[in-house]
C-alpha positions as CSV (number, residue, x, y, z in Angstrom):
1,M,-19.9,6.5,11.6
2,N,-22.8,5.8,9.3
3,M,-21.7,6.1,5.7
4,I,-24.4,6.7,3.1
5,Y,-23.6,5.5,-0.4
6,K,-23.8,8.7,-2.5
7,E,-22.7,10.1,-5.8
8,G,-19.2,11.6,-5.7
9,M,-18.1,9.6,-2.7
10,L,-14.6,9.2,-4.2
11,A,-14.1,12.9,-4.8
12,G,-10.5,13.9,-4.1
13,K,-9.3,10.3,-4.3
14,V,-6.6,9.0,-6.7
15,A,-6.9,5.5,-8.1
16,L,-4.1,3.5,-9.7
17,V,-5.7,1.0,-12.1
18,T,-3.9,-1.7,-14.1
19,G,-5.2,-2.8,-17.4
20,A,-8.0,-0.2,-17.8
21,N,-7.8,0.1,-21.6
22,R,-10.6,-2.3,-22.3
23,G,-13.0,-4.9,-20.9
24,L,-13.5,-5.2,-17.2
25,G,-10.8,-2.8,-16.3
26,Y,-12.3,-0.1,-18.6
27,A,-15.8,-0.5,-16.9
28,M,-14.5,-0.4,-13.4
29,C,-12.2,2.6,-14.1
30,V,-15.2,4.5,-15.5
31,G,-17.2,3.6,-12.4
32,L,-14.4,5.0,-10.1
33,A,-14.2,8.2,-12.2
34,E,-18.0,8.7,-12.3
35,N,-17.8,8.7,-8.5
36,G,-15.1,11.4,-8.3
37,A,-11.8,9.6,-8.5
38,D,-8.9,10.8,-10.6
39,I,-7.2,7.9,-12.6
40,F,-3.7,6.7,-13.1
41,N,-3.8,3.9,-15.7
42,I,-1.0,1.3,-16.3
43,G,-1.1,-0.6,-19.6
44,H,0.8,-1.4,-22.7
45,G,-1.5,-0.6,-25.6
46,D,-3.6,2.3,-27.0
47,D,-5.5,4.1,-24.2
48,T,-7.5,6.5,-26.4
49,N,-11.0,5.1,-25.4
50,I,-10.5,5.1,-21.7
51,R,-8.7,8.5,-21.8
52,E,-11.7,10.1,-23.6
53,A,-14.2,8.4,-21.2
54,I,-12.4,9.7,-18.1
55,E,-11.8,13.2,-19.4
56,K,-15.4,13.5,-20.6
57,L,-16.4,12.9,-16.9
58,G,-14.2,15.9,-15.9
59,R,-11.7,13.8,-14.0
60,H,-7.9,13.9,-14.3
61,Y,-6.3,11.1,-16.2
62,H,-2.7,9.9,-16.6
63,Y,-1.3,7.0,-18.5
64,M,1.9,5.1,-18.0
65,K,3.1,2.3,-20.3
66,A,4.7,-0.6,-18.5
67,D,5.2,-4.3,-19.1
68,L,3.7,-5.9,-16.0
69,S,4.4,-9.4,-17.3
70,K,8.0,-8.7,-16.3
71,P,7.5,-7.4,-12.7
72,T,10.2,-6.2,-10.5
73,K,10.2,-4.2,-7.3
74,A,12.1,-1.4,-9.1
75,L,9.3,-1.2,-11.7
76,T,6.4,-1.1,-9.1
77,D,8.2,1.4,-7.0
78,E,8.7,3.5,-10.1
79,I,5.0,3.3,-10.9
80,V,3.9,4.4,-7.4
81,A,6.5,7.2,-7.4
82,E,5.1,8.5,-10.7
83,V,1.6,8.4,-9.3
84,V,2.7,10.6,-6.4
85,N,4.7,12.8,-8.7
86,V,1.5,13.4,-10.8
87,Y,-1.2,13.6,-8.2
88,G,0.6,14.0,-4.8
89,H,-0.9,11.0,-3.2
90,L,-2.4,7.5,-3.8
91,D,-5.6,6.3,-2.2
92,I,-6.9,3.3,-4.2
93,L,-5.1,0.5,-6.0
94,L,-7.2,-1.7,-8.4
95,N,-5.2,-4.7,-9.5
96,N,-7.1,-5.6,-12.6
97,A,-4.5,-6.6,-15.3
98,G,-4.4,-10.3,-16.0
99,V,-4.2,-12.9,-18.7
100,N,-5.7,-16.4,-19.4
101,R,-3.7,-18.8,-21.6
102,R,-5.7,-22.0,-22.3
103,A,-4.3,-25.5,-22.9
104,P,-4.8,-29.0,-21.5
105,F,-3.0,-29.7,-18.3
106,L,-0.9,-32.5,-19.8
107,E,0.3,-30.1,-22.6
108,Y,0.5,-26.8,-20.7
109,A,3.7,-25.0,-21.6
110,E,6.1,-23.8,-18.9
111,A,6.4,-20.5,-20.7
112,D,2.7,-19.9,-20.5
113,W,2.7,-20.9,-16.8
114,D,5.5,-18.4,-16.0
115,Y,3.9,-15.6,-18.1
116,T,0.5,-16.1,-16.4
117,L,1.8,-16.3,-12.9
118,N,4.0,-13.3,-13.4
119,L,1.2,-11.1,-14.7
120,N,-1.7,-12.4,-12.6
121,L,0.1,-12.9,-9.3
122,K,3.7,-11.7,-8.9
123,Q,3.0,-8.2,-10.2
124,V,-0.1,-7.9,-8.0
125,F,2.1,-8.8,-4.9
126,L,4.8,-6.3,-5.8
127,L,2.6,-3.4,-6.9
128,S,0.4,-3.9,-3.8
129,Q,3.6,-3.8,-1.6
130,S,4.8,-0.6,-3.3
131,A,1.3,1.0,-3.0
132,A,0.8,-0.1,0.6
133,N,4.1,1.4,1.6
134,Q,3.1,4.7,0.1
135,M,-0.3,4.6,1.8
136,V,1.4,3.9,5.2
137,K,3.8,6.8,4.6
138,Q,0.9,9.1,3.8
139,G,-0.9,8.2,7.0
140,T,-4.2,8.1,5.2
141,R,-6.7,5.3,4.7
142,G,-6.0,3.2,1.6
143,K,-8.0,0.7,-0.4
144,I,-6.5,-2.2,-2.4
145,I,-8.9,-4.2,-4.6
146,N,-7.7,-7.4,-6.3
147,I,-9.5,-9.0,-9.2
148,A,-9.9,-12.7,-8.5
149,S,-12.3,-15.0,-10.4
150,M,-15.0,-17.6,-10.1
151,L,-12.1,-20.0,-10.6
152,S,-10.7,-18.9,-7.3
153,F,-13.4,-21.1,-5.9
154,T,-13.6,-23.8,-8.6
155,G,-11.1,-25.7,-10.7
156,G,-12.1,-25.0,-14.3
157,I,-10.6,-26.9,-17.2
158,L,-7.8,-26.1,-19.6
159,V,-6.7,-23.2,-17.4
160,P,-4.2,-24.5,-14.8
161,A,-2.1,-21.4,-14.6
162,Y,-5.1,-19.0,-14.5
163,T,-6.8,-21.1,-11.8
164,A,-3.6,-21.3,-9.7
165,S,-3.0,-17.6,-10.0
166,K,-6.6,-16.6,-9.2
167,S,-6.8,-19.0,-6.3
168,A,-3.6,-17.5,-5.0
169,I,-5.1,-14.0,-5.4
170,M,-7.9,-14.9,-3.0
171,G,-5.4,-16.2,-0.4
172,L,-3.1,-13.3,-0.9
173,T,-6.0,-10.9,-0.3
174,K,-6.7,-12.5,3.1
175,E,-3.0,-12.4,4.1
176,M,-2.7,-8.8,3.1
177,A,-5.8,-7.9,5.0
178,N,-4.5,-9.6,8.1
179,E,-1.3,-7.5,8.0
180,L,-2.6,-4.2,6.6
181,S,-6.0,-3.7,8.2
182,S,-4.4,-2.3,11.4
183,K,-2.5,0.2,9.2
184,D,-5.8,1.6,7.8
185,I,-5.6,-0.2,4.5
186,N,-8.6,-2.3,3.5
187,V,-7.7,-5.2,1.1
188,N,-10.5,-7.1,-0.6
189,A,-11.2,-8.8,-3.9
190,I,-13.9,-9.1,-6.5
191,A,-14.5,-12.4,-8.3
192,P,-16.2,-11.8,-11.7
193,G,-18.2,-14.5,-13.4
194,Y,-19.0,-14.9,-17.1
195,M,-18.8,-11.4,-18.5
196,K,-19.5,-10.2,-22.1
197,T,-16.1,-9.1,-23.2
198,P,-14.0,-9.7,-26.4
199,L,-12.2,-12.5,-24.5
200,T,-15.4,-14.5,-24.1
201,Q,-16.9,-13.7,-27.5
202,A,-16.1,-17.1,-28.9
203,M,-18.0,-18.8,-26.0
204,Q,-20.9,-16.5,-26.5
205,D,-21.0,-17.3,-30.2
206,D,-20.8,-21.0,-29.7
207,P,-24.4,-22.3,-29.3
208,V,-23.4,-25.3,-27.2
209,R,-21.0,-23.4,-24.8
210,N,-23.4,-20.5,-24.6
211,K,-26.3,-22.8,-23.6
212,E,-24.1,-24.5,-21.0
213,V,-23.4,-21.2,-19.4
214,L,-26.9,-19.9,-19.5
215,D,-28.4,-23.1,-18.2
216,R,-26.3,-22.9,-15.0
217,L,-26.7,-19.2,-14.4
218,P,-29.6,-18.5,-12.1
219,I,-29.8,-15.0,-13.3
220,G,-30.2,-16.2,-16.9
221,Y,-27.8,-14.0,-18.8
222,W,-24.1,-13.0,-19.2
223,G,-22.9,-10.1,-17.1
224,D,-22.1,-6.8,-18.7
225,P,-18.8,-5.4,-17.4
226,S,-20.7,-2.4,-16.0
227,V,-22.1,-4.7,-13.2
228,L,-18.7,-4.5,-11.6
229,Q,-18.9,-0.8,-11.1
230,G,-21.0,-0.9,-8.0
231,P,-18.9,-3.4,-6.1
232,V,-15.6,-1.7,-7.0
233,V,-16.9,1.8,-6.0
234,F,-18.2,0.3,-2.8
235,L,-14.8,-1.4,-1.9
236,A,-13.0,1.8,-2.8
237,S,-15.1,4.0,-0.6
238,E,-15.6,4.7,3.1
239,A,-18.7,2.5,2.9
240,S,-16.5,-0.6,3.1
241,D,-14.2,0.5,5.9
242,Y,-15.1,-2.5,8.1
243,I,-14.7,-5.1,5.3
244,C,-11.3,-6.8,5.2
245,G,-10.0,-9.8,3.4
246,A,-13.3,-10.6,1.5
247,T,-13.6,-12.0,-2.0
248,I,-17.0,-11.0,-3.4
249,P,-18.4,-13.0,-6.3
250,V,-20.1,-11.0,-9.0
251,D,-21.3,-14.0,-11.0
252,G,-25.0,-14.0,-11.5
253,G,-25.4,-16.9,-9.0
254,W,-23.0,-19.3,-10.7
255,L,-21.3,-20.4,-7.5
256,A,-24.7,-20.8,-5.8
257,R,-25.6,-23.8,-8.1
């Protein structure tokens, strides 16, 4: 079947998104809603901005507070059960929530390692498992989209836990695709590059670091989070039904250099 990319292509779909209150998650969540999806957001802070943005688009929105840094199967099963209770079904899972704690490798704290791996990797595994079981039970096609990183491909510096977790996300995406594709669940990942968010503001404001980034970027500028909307909508839609296990860099050409 030929699928033409068109406005509203996610109409009737329900998307479970983690960490949509700000930054990359906010932008991708808005992109999903602009194309017709209703949103179930998991976070731990104030969700006023994303709630207003989604409701302004005329889509349904629900927020559930949860501490994903302490993931358990009971918690992720509870989250998915609440999605079904609110909307009746689940079609899309966007595993966006994550953290990056920086320190030299020789000084990196065990607590920071455990916190980062729990949030960036373990909860992604558990929530994906819970969501996939629901999608199989429904008997409908599902889409799981993981957020990897440029550092899934490169080592980075001062970020051992982040690099380890995001490298694992790329591998987990492939493994999940191997098992779930035959069950009509597409699993893919997006690997963002340098994006203009509050988390990178210090680098943007540092003339030396900013120049280092720009000198390597073939495209010549930092990415706005909105550049992730096209890829996430594509991977959430029927247009990507034959794509399985891919990690798509959205990095302005960083990895091409």
